[in-house]
N, C-alpha and C positions, 0 to 999 in steps of 0.2 A: 499547279500542284503546290499545296502548302508545304513549308519546311516542316520536318519532323523534329520535335524537341524531345530530348532525353532527360528532362528534369524530373521525371516521376509523375505519378497520378495527380489529378486535380480533384479536390473535394468541394462539392457544392452543397451548402446547407440552405435549403429553401422549401418552405411549406406551401407555396403557391404552385400547384401542379403545372399550370400553363407557363409560368416563368421558368420553373425547373426544366421543363421540356425544351424551352427555347435556349437556355444556357447550355444544356447537354448537347443539343444539335450543333450550336456554334462552336463549342469546344471540340467535339468529335470531328468536325470538319477539318480541324488542324491535327488530326491523328493523335489526339490526347486521350488518355484513359480517364474517364470521368466516374467519380463515385458520388452518386446523388443520395442525399439524406433529407428526409422530410420532417425529422424530429431532432431536437437538441441532443437527446440522449444518444441516438444512433450516430449523430455527427461527431460527438465527443469520443465515442468508442472507435469510430472509423479513423479519427485523427491520430489516436494512439496506436492503432493496429497497422494502418497503411502508411503512416508518416508521409502524407502527400507533400509535393513540392510547393503547392499553393492551396490555400483553403479560402473559398469564397463563402461569405456568410451574410445573409440578409438580417440586418439588425432588428427588423420588425417582425421576424417570424415568431410564432407562438406568443403573440402579444408582447413582443419586445424582448424575448428571452435570447435572441441572437447575441445580445450583449454578453451573455454568460460565456459563450464560446470565445468571444474576443478578449474577455477579462483573463482567460487562461492562456492567452497567446504567448506570454513571456516564458511560460513553463514548457513550451513545446518548441525547443530549439530546432532550427533548420526548416521551419515552415513559414512561408510568407503569407500574410493575411490581406485579403481584399474584402473590405466591408462594403455592403450595399445599403444606401440610404434612400428609402422610398420617398421621403418628403423633400429632399433637396435642400436641407436646412444647413447653413454654414456652421451653426453651433454643433450640430450632430457630427459634422466632418471633423471639427477640432477635437471633440470628445473622443471620436473613434481613433484619431491619431494618438491622442494621449493614452488611450487604453491599449495601444500596441499594434494598430493597423499599419501596414506598409503602404496601402493605397486605399482610396475611397472612391466609389462610383456613385453618383447622385442621380436622382430622378430627373427626367424620365429614363428608366433603366433600359438600355439597349443591349441585346444579347451580343451583337457583334463588337460593341465597345468593351463589354465585360471580357470577351475572349481576347481582345487586343491587349487589355490591361494584364490579363493572366500571362499572355506571351511575353509582355515586357518584364513582368516579375520573374519569370523563368529565365529569360535571356540574361538577366543580371547574374544569375547563379550558374549558368551553363559553363562547365569546365573550370569553375572557380571554387576554391575552398571556402568553407563557412567563414574563415577569418578574413575574407576579402570584404566583408561588410562589418564595419565597426559602429557601435552604438553607444551613446551616452544620453540618458533621458530621452528627449524627443529629437535628438540630433543623430542623423544617420550618415555615415561616411562610406561610400561605395568605391572601393579601390579600383575595381575593374573598369568602371565607367568614369572614374575621376569626378564623381558627382557627390554633392553635399546637399542634404535636405534638413530643414528644421521644421518639425510639425507638418511634414509633407511639402513644405515650400522650398523650391530649389534655391540654392545660394551660390552665387558666382564668387570664386576665390582665385587669387593669383597662385602661381606655382609655389611661391614661398609660403603663403598662408596655408595652402593645402598640406605642404610638407610638415609644417609646425603642428597643425591640427592632427595629422596622422600620427606623428610621434607621440603627442600627448595621449591620444586614444589608445595607442598600442602600449603605453606605459601603465594604463589602467589605474590612474590615480596616484602613481608614484611621481615625486617631484623630479623634474629634469633640470639640470644645470644649464645655464645659458650656453656654455661651451658645447653641450650635447645637442642643443637646438641649432647652434651655429654649424655643426658638422652636417646636420640634416639638410640645411638650405644652401650650403656652400656650392653644391653642384648646379643649383638653379639660379644663383645670384650672378649678375653681371660683374660685380666687384666683390673683393673679399669682404664678407660680412663682419659686423662688429656687434658688441653687446648692445650698443645703441640701436643698431638695425633690428635686432631681435625684439627689443621693446616696441619699436615702431610697427613692426609686422604684427605683433600680438595686439597692439592697440587697434590697428585697422581691422584685424581679424574679428575682434570683439564687436566692432561696429557693424561689420558685414553680417554677423550672426544675430544682430539685433539684441545683444546681450543685456538684460537688466540686472544690475547689481552683481556683475561677475557670475552669472548663472552657470556658465560652462567652463571658464578658465579662471584659475585663481593664482595670484602672484604669491610666491614663497620668498619671504624676505631673505636677502643675502644669497639666494640660490638661483631661482628662475621661476618656472611655472609648473602647474599641474592641473589636471581636470578637477573642477570643483566637486566636493563630495555630493552624493545624491541628496543629502539633506538640504532643504532650501536654506536653512540657517542653523547655526550651532544651537544645541538645546539651551534654553534659558531656565534659570530657577523659576518656580511657579510664581513667586511674588513679583519678580522682574517682568515675566511674561504678562501678568495681569496688569501691571502698571503701563506696559506698552500698549496693550489693548485699550485701556481706559483713556489713554492720551490721544487715540486716533479719532478724527472727526467722522470718518466713515463707519458705518455699521459693520461689525465683524463677528461671525460666529465660528467656532471650531468644532468639527464633528469627528467622531472616531470611526473605526472600521465597520461598526454596526449602524453607522449614519445617525448616531445619537449625539446631541449637542453636549460637548464637554464644557465649553465656556462661551460667554457672550459679553460684549462690552455694553455700556449704558446706551450708546448710540443705537445698538441693535434692539435693545428692549424698548426704546422709544419708538423706533421705526416700525417694529412688528407689533407694538402695543401689547406686549406680554412680559410679565415679570418672572414667569416660571419656565424660561427657555431651557435651562440646564437640566439634562436628563430626558428631555423630550426628543422624539424622533424628528429628524429634519423635515421629512415629508409631512408629518403631522402638523408641524408649525407653518411651513411655507407653501406646501402643495405646489411645487414648481410646475408651470405650464409654458408651452411655447406661446408666442404672441397670437397664434391662431387658436389657442385654447387646448392643445393636445397635452395631456399629463406627461411629465417626465419623472416617473417614479420607478422603483424596483430596478430591473436590469438596465433601463435607459437613463437612470439618474447620472448626471454629470459628475457628481461627487464620487460615485462608485467607480466610474471610469478613471478618474484621476487617482483614486486609491489603488486601482488595479495596475495602471501603467506607470505612474509616477510622474507623468508630464503635466505641466501647468496649462490650464485653459484660461487665458488672460481676459477674455471678454465673452459674454453671452447674454443676449437680450431675452429676458423671460418675464413672466408674470408670477407674482407671489402674493399670498394672503396677508392681510393685516387687519384683524378685528372687524371682519365683515365686509371689507372692500378689497379690491385687487390693485396692486401696484405694478407699473412697468419698471423693471429694474435691469441693471447691467451687473452681472455677477462675475467675479474673478475667483477661480478655484486654484489654490496653491498647496501642493503637498508639503508637509513638514514632518520632521521626525523628532521625537522627544526622548528624554533619558529613558534607557531601557530598550530603545529601538522600536517603539510603537509608532506606527504611521497614522497621521491625522491629516485632515484637510482644513485649511483656513479659507473661509468664504467671505469675501468682501462684497458688500451690497451697496451699490450706488443707485439711487432711486428717483422716481418722479411719479406723481399720481396720474391715474388714467380714469 
């Protein structure tokens, strides 16, 4: 007899009738209330009305519009999101985590595995307040299970490192003095900790997180540490930003919330063989496709996922256009924030002809 979970209903957004039926049957076998939706509109309405504990969304439904549900995940507090990837593409997984997914199930999709992942997501929240899960960008700190994940990847931390990271997350960006962090780790250190011990623990914690350029933890001179602001970097004056772009060897374009190109360096104009990049739609210029030739546009656009969730997608193998031929490229999507609070995405293009 399956355990009964009290985490609330489970929403399943799936336009494939056979898959929906299989998921419903597997979930109901665990005595879970299932709300099945075959359109994006009804799924969005159901998410607002029923406030399910877990929402399962097939990213490929309605021609890729499943991404639209995931892009709104951050605004629906208390719902955990399980994304389904029919293609089994690692890039899709990274983009889904960046857009707000708590977990991703990849092809071949198995109803029993999906049900098990739903049970796992519900188990984390059972009897635990919402504050037991702390988030910063694509970093998730689960206090109940003592688990840390970065972009869905589990990270192993010492008790001291976990205590420091928890304190910083709970401070929500406020700077913590070293003495405050010392007090948090005193109970788990074998010896009385010191300021030097705090610095060593933070240094090792950064390495465990795989932190590039202090993405998660920022030193505050003369005080201690804090969570790095959500902006990837402090806003730069436009002339300084342009100079930085032009100095880069790699091709870089910057796109706005409408996925229109705001700026591009000379390396990008040479690579894409176009002088009129600024003002053009990103898809119009590059027409991104997977290595298998599947278009990544509209809701499935990686840039849109990054804009929605704020997480960085550091690498993605794709094909893009350049004046009549296709290039195999490795794209890095990085969210940035400029003066006035506008969110943009910087896309670095590393290439090779195919």
